[in-house]
VMD Tcl script that draws the C-alpha trace (Angstrom):
set ca {
  {-3.56 -2.52 -42.10}
  {-7.27 -1.79 -41.64}
  {-8.80 -2.01 -38.14}
  {-10.70 -5.16 -39.14}
  {-7.55 -6.81 -40.51}
  {-5.64 -5.90 -37.35}
  {-8.45 -7.29 -35.19}
  {-8.42 -10.53 -37.17}
  {-4.64 -10.86 -37.04}
  {-4.38 -10.26 -33.29}
  {-7.32 -12.38 -32.15}
  {-7.14 -15.20 -34.70}
  {-4.04 -15.48 -36.92}
  {-1.53 -14.70 -34.12}
  {-3.54 -16.48 -31.42}
  {-1.28 -19.28 -30.15}
  {-4.24 -21.24 -28.79}
  {-5.82 -21.79 -32.23}
  {-4.16 -24.76 -33.98}
  {-5.21 -23.89 -37.54}
  {-6.55 -21.05 -39.64}
  {-10.29 -20.66 -40.08}
  {-12.17 -21.36 -43.29}
  {-13.74 -18.43 -45.12}
  {-17.13 -18.97 -43.47}
  {-15.52 -19.42 -40.05}
  {-13.63 -16.15 -40.56}
  {-16.89 -14.34 -41.33}
  {-18.30 -15.74 -38.08}
  {-15.25 -14.66 -36.07}
  {-15.21 -11.16 -37.55}
  {-18.92 -10.40 -37.24}
  {-19.48 -7.41 -34.91}
  {-23.13 -8.11 -34.07}
  {-24.32 -9.23 -30.64}
  {-25.98 -12.46 -31.82}
  {-24.65 -14.73 -34.55}
  {-25.75 -18.24 -35.53}
  {-23.32 -20.35 -37.56}
  {-24.10 -23.46 -39.57}
  {-27.11 -25.08 -41.12}
  {-25.80 -28.13 -42.95}
  {-23.61 -30.76 -41.30}
  {-19.87 -30.70 -41.90}
  {-19.54 -26.92 -42.09}
  {-17.04 -26.68 -39.24}
  {-19.48 -25.48 -36.57}
  {-17.68 -26.84 -33.50}
  {-14.30 -25.45 -34.56}
  {-15.86 -22.06 -35.30}
  {-17.50 -21.90 -31.88}
  {-14.33 -22.94 -30.02}
  {-12.25 -20.45 -32.00}
  {-14.69 -17.68 -31.14}
  {-14.53 -18.55 -27.44}
  {-10.70 -18.43 -27.50}
  {-10.33 -15.14 -29.41}
  {-9.74 -12.94 -26.34}
  {-8.08 -15.29 -23.83}
  {-4.98 -13.06 -23.82}
  {-7.06 -10.28 -22.27}
  {-7.00 -10.17 -18.42}
  {-10.31 -11.07 -16.84}
  {-11.94 -12.31 -20.05}
  {-14.52 -15.05 -19.35}
  {-16.14 -17.36 -21.89}
  {-18.83 -20.01 -21.44}
  {-19.57 -22.86 -23.88}
  {-22.78 -24.84 -23.43}
  {-24.29 -28.11 -24.57}
  {-27.77 -29.35 -23.72}
  {-26.57 -32.22 -21.48}
  {-23.32 -33.22 -19.81}
  {-23.30 -36.41 -21.89}
  {-23.32 -34.27 -25.05}
  {-20.54 -32.10 -23.64}
  {-18.31 -35.10 -22.84}
  {-18.69 -36.94 -26.18}
  {-15.47 -37.80 -28.04}
  {-14.81 -35.06 -30.59}
  {-17.29 -32.68 -28.94}
  {-16.31 -29.23 -27.67}
  {-14.75 -30.21 -24.35}
  {-12.76 -33.07 -25.89}
  {-11.69 -30.84 -28.79}
  {-10.50 -28.17 -26.36}
  {-8.34 -30.78 -24.62}
  {-6.67 -31.55 -27.94}
  {-6.07 -27.88 -28.69}
  {-4.95 -26.69 -25.26}
  {-3.27 -29.52 -23.33}
  {0.24 -28.62 -24.58}
  {-0.17 -24.89 -24.03}
  {0.24 -22.62 -21.01}
  {-3.47 -22.98 -20.20}
  {-4.37 -25.12 -17.13}
  {-7.40 -27.40 -16.85}
  {-9.53 -27.59 -13.67}
  {-11.57 -30.76 -14.03}
  {-13.84 -30.08 -11.04}
  {-14.88 -26.69 -12.47}
  {-14.65 -27.82 -16.12}
  {-12.63 -24.65 -16.74}
  {-9.45 -23.74 -18.60}
  {-7.42 -20.92 -16.98}
  {-4.98 -18.90 -19.03}
  {-1.85 -16.98 -17.91}
  {-3.73 -13.71 -18.44}
  {-6.33 -14.77 -15.88}
  {-8.92 -15.40 -18.60}
  {-11.16 -18.46 -18.32}
  {-13.06 -20.78 -20.65}
  {-15.78 -22.77 -18.87}
  {-17.89 -25.65 -20.19}
  {-21.43 -26.14 -18.94}
  {-24.79 -27.69 -19.71}
  {-28.50 -26.93 -19.25}
  {-29.95 -30.38 -18.66}
  {-32.96 -29.43 -16.55}
  {-35.43 -26.58 -16.67}
  {-33.68 -24.51 -13.98}
  {-30.02 -25.24 -14.78}
  {-29.57 -21.80 -16.32}
  {-30.07 -20.32 -12.84}
  {-26.69 -21.68 -11.72}
  {-25.18 -18.85 -13.79}
  {-27.32 -16.06 -12.34}
  {-24.42 -14.57 -10.33}
  {-21.83 -15.04 -13.10}
  {-20.68 -12.68 -15.81}
  {-19.19 -13.49 -19.19}
  {-18.11 -11.57 -22.26}
  {-18.74 -14.58 -24.51}
  {-21.50 -17.22 -24.31}
  {-21.68 -19.95 -26.92}
  {-24.38 -22.57 -27.53}
  {-23.47 -25.71 -29.44}
  {-26.50 -27.24 -31.26}
  {-28.79 -24.37 -30.32}
  {-31.96 -26.16 -31.47}
  {-31.57 -28.55 -28.52}
  {-32.07 -25.69 -26.05}
  {-35.14 -23.97 -24.64}
  {-35.63 -20.39 -25.80}
  {-36.24 -19.17 -22.25}
  {-32.82 -20.36 -21.07}
  {-31.14 -18.80 -24.11}
  {-32.79 -15.44 -23.50}
  {-32.01 -15.52 -19.76}
  {-28.28 -15.86 -20.39}
  {-28.19 -12.47 -22.09}
  {-28.37 -11.12 -18.54}
  {-24.95 -12.71 -17.89}
  {-23.20 -10.81 -20.69}
  {-21.33 -7.99 -18.93}
  {-18.02 -6.12 -19.08}
  {-16.29 -3.17 -17.47}
  {-17.01 0.23 -19.01}
  {-13.49 0.65 -20.43}
  {-13.08 -2.92 -21.72}
  {-12.31 -3.30 -25.46}
  {-13.56 -6.90 -25.45}
  {-16.93 -7.16 -27.27}
  {-19.95 -8.85 -25.73}
  {-20.90 -11.81 -27.92}
  {-23.68 -14.39 -27.93}
  {-22.67 -17.06 -30.44}
  {-24.38 -20.28 -31.50}
  {-23.92 -23.16 -33.90}
  {-26.61 -25.57 -35.03}
  {-28.10 -27.78 -37.69}
  {-31.85 -27.56 -38.44}
  {-34.10 -29.96 -36.54}
  {-34.45 -30.68 -32.84}
  {-36.96 -29.51 -30.22}
  {-36.00 -25.84 -30.63}
  {-36.02 -25.80 -34.44}
  {-38.96 -23.40 -34.77}
  {-37.83 -20.75 -32.31}
  {-34.28 -20.75 -33.70}
  {-35.56 -20.44 -37.28}
  {-37.92 -17.66 -36.25}
  {-35.21 -15.79 -34.32}
  {-32.40 -15.94 -36.87}
  {-33.82 -16.69 -40.30}
  {-37.24 -15.02 -40.22}
  {-36.44 -12.04 -37.98}
  {-35.53 -8.62 -39.38}
  {-33.70 -7.71 -36.16}
  {-30.61 -5.68 -37.05}
  {-28.35 -7.19 -34.37}
  {-28.92 -10.87 -35.28}
  {-26.99 -12.59 -38.05}
  {-27.09 -16.07 -39.58}
  {-23.89 -17.31 -41.24}
  {-24.85 -20.34 -43.37}
  {-22.17 -22.97 -43.84}
  {-22.21 -26.45 -45.30}
  {-20.07 -29.31 -46.43}
  {-18.66 -27.42 -49.42}
  {-17.39 -24.66 -47.09}
  {-15.11 -27.02 -45.15}
  {-12.00 -28.03 -47.14}
  {-10.61 -29.98 -44.14}
  {-13.33 -32.66 -44.40}
  {-13.68 -35.61 -46.79}
  {-16.69 -34.05 -48.47}
  {-17.42 -36.94 -50.84}
  {-17.30 -39.58 -48.12}
  {-19.43 -37.56 -45.69}
  {-22.03 -36.79 -48.36}
  {-22.23 -40.52 -49.15}
  {-22.86 -41.25 -45.46}
  {-25.62 -38.61 -45.25}
  {-27.30 -40.15 -48.31}
  {-28.40 -43.09 -46.12}
  {-30.53 -40.86 -43.87}
  {-34.28 -40.44 -44.13}
  {-35.36 -37.63 -46.53}
  {-36.18 -35.09 -43.80}
  {-32.92 -35.52 -41.87}
  {-30.93 -35.61 -45.11}
  {-32.49 -32.33 -46.27}
  {-31.61 -30.68 -42.97}
  {-28.08 -32.02 -42.60}
  {-26.92 -32.14 -46.21}
  {-28.61 -28.99 -47.52}
  {-29.13 -27.11 -44.28}
  {-32.82 -26.76 -45.13}
  {-34.66 -24.98 -42.30}
  {-38.02 -25.24 -44.11}
  {-38.03 -29.03 -44.61}
  {-40.91 -30.80 -42.86}
  {-41.62 -34.44 -42.15}
  {-44.32 -36.22 -44.10}
  {-45.85 -37.32 -40.82}
  {-46.47 -33.77 -39.56}
  {-50.04 -33.48 -38.30}
  {-50.59 -29.76 -38.97}
  {-49.55 -27.51 -41.81}
  {-49.39 -23.73 -41.68}
  {-51.14 -23.21 -44.99}
  {-54.31 -24.94 -43.76}
  {-55.15 -22.02 -41.46}
  {-56.75 -18.92 -42.95}
  {-56.12 -15.71 -40.99}
  {-59.10 -13.34 -40.82}
  {-59.45 -9.75 -39.61}
  {-62.98 -10.27 -38.27}
  {-64.89 -13.17 -36.73}
  {-68.65 -13.87 -36.73}
  {-70.66 -12.35 -33.90}
  {-72.72 -15.47 -33.26}
  {-70.64 -18.35 -31.93}
  {-70.49 -20.92 -29.20}
  {-67.34 -20.03 -27.22}
  {-64.98 -21.92 -24.92}
  {-61.63 -21.05 -23.34}
  {-59.51 -24.10 -22.59}
  {-56.73 -23.74 -20.03}
  {-53.75 -26.07 -20.08}
  {-51.99 -25.23 -16.83}
  {-48.39 -26.13 -16.11}
  {-47.38 -27.63 -12.81}
  {-43.64 -27.73 -13.51}
  {-42.49 -24.35 -14.77}
  {-43.57 -24.88 -18.38}
  {-45.99 -22.64 -20.25}
  {-49.60 -22.26 -19.14}
  {-51.92 -21.71 -22.09}
  {-55.49 -20.47 -22.43}
  {-56.96 -20.85 -25.92}
  {-60.31 -19.32 -26.85}
  {-62.16 -21.21 -29.59}
  {-65.48 -20.48 -31.22}
  {-67.83 -22.50 -33.42}
  {-70.00 -20.52 -35.83}
  {-73.44 -21.50 -37.25}
  {-71.74 -22.88 -40.38}
  {-69.74 -25.39 -38.34}
  {-66.43 -23.58 -38.76}
  {-64.01 -23.21 -35.85}
  {-62.27 -19.95 -34.95}
  {-59.17 -19.63 -32.79}
  {-59.82 -16.17 -31.41}
  {-57.03 -15.70 -28.89}
  {-54.21 -17.53 -27.14}
  {-52.79 -16.55 -23.77}
  {-49.39 -18.14 -23.14}
  {-47.26 -17.44 -20.09}
  {-44.52 -19.02 -18.02}
  {-45.08 -17.66 -14.53}
  {-45.67 -18.62 -10.88}
  {-49.12 -19.98 -10.01}
  {-50.29 -16.72 -8.43}
  {-49.62 -14.81 -11.67}
  {-51.32 -17.54 -13.71}
  {-54.39 -17.31 -11.48}
  {-54.47 -13.56 -12.00}
  {-54.23 -14.07 -15.77}
  {-57.09 -16.58 -15.71}
  {-59.22 -14.16 -13.67}
  {-58.56 -11.18 -15.95}
  {-59.08 -13.25 -19.07}
  {-62.44 -14.52 -17.81}
  {-63.53 -10.92 -17.24}
  {-62.44 -9.97 -20.78}
  {-64.15 -12.98 -22.36}
  {-67.44 -12.37 -20.54}
  {-70.11 -14.80 -19.33}
  {-70.77 -16.21 -22.79}
  {-67.46 -18.13 -22.80}
  {-67.35 -21.51 -21.09}
  {-64.10 -21.95 -19.14}
  {-62.56 -25.41 -19.36}
  {-59.62 -26.95 -17.54}
  {-57.84 -30.02 -18.81}
  {-57.63 -32.64 -16.08}
  {-55.12 -35.44 -16.11}
  {-56.30 -38.71 -14.50}
  {-56.30 -38.68 -10.70}
  {-57.59 -36.47 -7.93}
  {-55.09 -33.62 -8.41}
  {-56.70 -32.50 -11.67}
  {-60.17 -32.34 -10.15}
  {-58.81 -30.48 -7.12}
  {-57.23 -27.85 -9.36}
  {-60.47 -27.29 -11.27}
  {-62.36 -27.03 -7.99}
  {-59.87 -24.44 -6.70}
  {-60.34 -22.23 -9.75}
  {-64.11 -22.67 -9.65}
  {-64.42 -21.73 -5.98}
  {-61.60 -19.26 -5.42}
  {-60.44 -17.70 -8.70}
  {-63.44 -17.32 -11.05}
  {-66.49 -18.24 -8.93}
  {-68.94 -16.24 -11.06}
  {-68.04 -18.05 -14.32}
  {-69.23 -21.39 -15.62}
  {-66.24 -23.72 -15.17}
  {-65.85 -27.36 -16.14}
  {-63.00 -29.82 -15.79}
  {-62.50 -32.20 -18.68}
  {-60.47 -35.35 -18.24}
  {-57.67 -35.84 -20.77}
  {-56.96 -39.45 -21.70}
  {-55.16 -41.11 -24.55}
  {-52.05 -40.01 -26.44}
  {-51.76 -36.32 -27.34}
  {-51.15 -37.30 -30.97}
  {-54.48 -39.14 -31.12}
  {-56.38 -36.38 -29.32}
  {-55.11 -33.83 -31.86}
  {-56.16 -35.77 -34.96}
  {-59.84 -34.68 -35.11}
  {-59.05 -30.95 -35.10}
  {-56.16 -31.52 -37.52}
  {-58.68 -33.07 -39.89}
  {-60.89 -29.99 -39.60}
  {-57.88 -27.75 -40.27}
  {-56.92 -29.72 -43.35}
  {-60.48 -29.33 -44.64}
  {-60.19 -25.55 -44.23}
  {-62.64 -25.40 -41.32}
  {-60.33 -23.77 -38.75}
  {-59.80 -19.98 -39.02}
  {-57.54 -17.71 -36.99}
  {-58.43 -14.20 -35.86}
  {-55.42 -12.02 -36.56}
  {-53.27 -11.39 -33.49}
  {-49.68 -11.28 -32.20}
  {-49.97 -14.86 -30.93}
  {-50.38 -16.48 -34.35}
  {-46.74 -17.09 -35.33}
  {-45.83 -18.95 -32.14}
  {-49.12 -20.86 -32.30}
  {-48.49 -22.08 -35.86}
  {-44.83 -22.80 -35.13}
  {-45.85 -25.14 -32.33}
  {-48.52 -26.85 -34.41}
  {-46.14 -27.47 -37.30}
  {-43.45 -28.86 -34.98}
  {-45.90 -31.22 -33.25}
  {-45.45 -34.89 -34.14}
  {-46.02 -38.39 -32.82}
  {-42.45 -38.42 -31.45}
  {-42.55 -36.29 -28.29}
  {-38.74 -36.06 -28.30}
  {-38.75 -34.06 -31.53}
  {-40.46 -30.89 -30.26}
  {-40.18 -28.59 -27.28}
  {-43.79 -27.66 -26.41}
  {-47.32 -28.95 -27.02}
  {-49.40 -26.82 -24.64}
  {-51.15 -24.91 -27.43}
  {-51.83 -28.14 -29.32}
  {-53.40 -29.63 -26.18}
  {-55.55 -26.54 -25.63}
  {-56.75 -26.56 -29.23}
  {-57.53 -30.29 -29.12}
  {-59.42 -29.94 -25.85}
  {-61.50 -26.91 -26.81}
  {-62.34 -28.45 -30.18}
  {-63.41 -31.70 -28.56}
  {-65.94 -29.95 -26.34}
  {-67.31 -27.61 -29.01}
  {-67.59 -30.39 -31.58}
  {-69.45 -32.64 -29.14}
  {-71.90 -29.97 -28.00}
  {-72.11 -27.59 -30.91}
  {-75.63 -26.68 -31.96}
  {-77.55 -28.96 -29.61}
  {-79.34 -28.12 -26.39}
  {-78.43 -25.35 -23.98}
  {-74.84 -24.27 -24.39}
  {-73.94 -22.91 -20.97}
  {-76.68 -24.26 -18.78}
  {-78.91 -27.21 -18.00}
  {-79.12 -30.69 -19.39}
  {-80.32 -32.00 -22.71}
  {-83.57 -33.57 -23.65}
  {-83.62 -37.06 -25.15}
  {-83.68 -35.89 -28.77}
  {-80.91 -33.36 -28.16}
  {-78.81 -35.95 -26.36}
  {-79.18 -38.40 -29.22}
  {-78.15 -35.67 -31.71}
  {-75.14 -34.75 -29.55}
  {-74.09 -38.39 -29.26}
  {-74.37 -38.73 -33.03}
  {-72.14 -35.71 -33.49}
  {-69.57 -37.07 -31.04}
  {-69.55 -40.25 -33.10}
  {-69.02 -38.21 -36.25}
  {-66.09 -36.41 -34.65}
  {-64.27 -39.38 -33.17}
  {-65.48 -42.16 -35.47}
  {-66.22 -45.76 -34.68}
  {-63.42 -48.06 -33.64}
  {-63.63 -51.62 -34.89}
  {-67.31 -51.27 -35.71}
  {-68.36 -50.97 -32.05}
  {-70.87 -48.42 -30.76}
  {-69.89 -45.12 -29.18}
  {-70.27 -46.36 -25.60}
  {-67.87 -49.25 -26.23}
  {-65.46 -46.88 -27.94}
  {-65.43 -44.49 -24.98}
  {-65.29 -47.30 -22.43}
  {-62.18 -48.68 -24.12}
  {-60.49 -45.40 -23.22}
  {-61.63 -45.23 -19.64}
  {-64.36 -42.71 -20.29}
  {-63.35 -41.17 -23.58}
  {-61.01 -38.63 -24.98}
  {-62.71 -35.68 -23.35}
  {-65.50 -37.02 -21.14}
  {-65.47 -37.85 -17.49}
}
mol new
graphics top color blue
foreach p $ca { graphics top sphere $p radius 0.5 }
foreach p [lrange $ca 0 end-1] q [lrange $ca 1 end] { graphics top cylinder $p $q radius 0.2 }
display resetview
């Protein structure tokens, strides 16, 4: 018997806690030696069984600890979901269930714990724990930061034969679709593996009946669940990757602005530098994106302003209310006092605010200066939609919309960084604003802006 066959026999075929044998694709998942493995793609491929089998592979080993996660407790407790399925598999075995800890304990001393990451800091409850197996069910529902943090909880004793494993199962779609696709399908990393599985790979399921049920879904969801298509996009997507041309050099003469979208709740803070050239084209020159305490963000803003130089106007998006103005004032007085700083009030839905720059992108008027930030930037833009529940982040979209709004309204007229405008210049600028945002219901620009409490970008 080969070492791999012996491993499979001892941890799977002779494992008394597994009620049935795995399918071929599930066996590939269970045998894979790599640190990270994602299983699934299409619906009906046996993802939940594969993940639970993987978690139970080493429960005969003393001290083994496994953790299985869902995004919310409600997801975890659903009928037929992992925790309910484990009850069916284990309730008539020697394993004992602790409901308060949501943990199965085995005669060997091994444990299988069920958890969830419902809020932004829930992953920190595991910061003093250690596991040899961590599994994520429906990985695209999770935040990438929480996923990466939990690698720090994978530990074992030096002489332990139990492998460290990070395992996931997921269909395409969901708020984390882009980062999961990028990490497992697009990456060339040698220790990450994707095991695709679909309806045809699961002989235990009524394939014909399930396929008939999936046929009633909308085209996007059907493509993702029936075919496991990670590249399928909705028709309502506002941005498309192919609209953006990546260049190695940008024009020297441009009006420049850096828009900062600062997080107040532990999300990403983003600073996007946008230029408008004499031909009316827009250039995304750089994106700073960080999740950090406010002191580190302030330091980043200060250093970035020094790098950009005095020719770049620094803008801060302000939500309605006094807090936004206070934040801008703080940065203006205490962080970058030698730089021209303006606060710009953000009103109206994000989807609406992004439409003007999306139109420019579709027309081929938005270029990108080559840099390491581009992939994550385009991933976020492509995931952005009118349904805020369908994507994880929109900070870069907001920064692009804001910077574009200011440059489009001011581009080419009057003094860029200083002073006011003369009457002719003001009339030209107002005309350009009208061209950017259009007329609503035939009214004039003032009525249009007044209907939105001062406008998309004005105060």
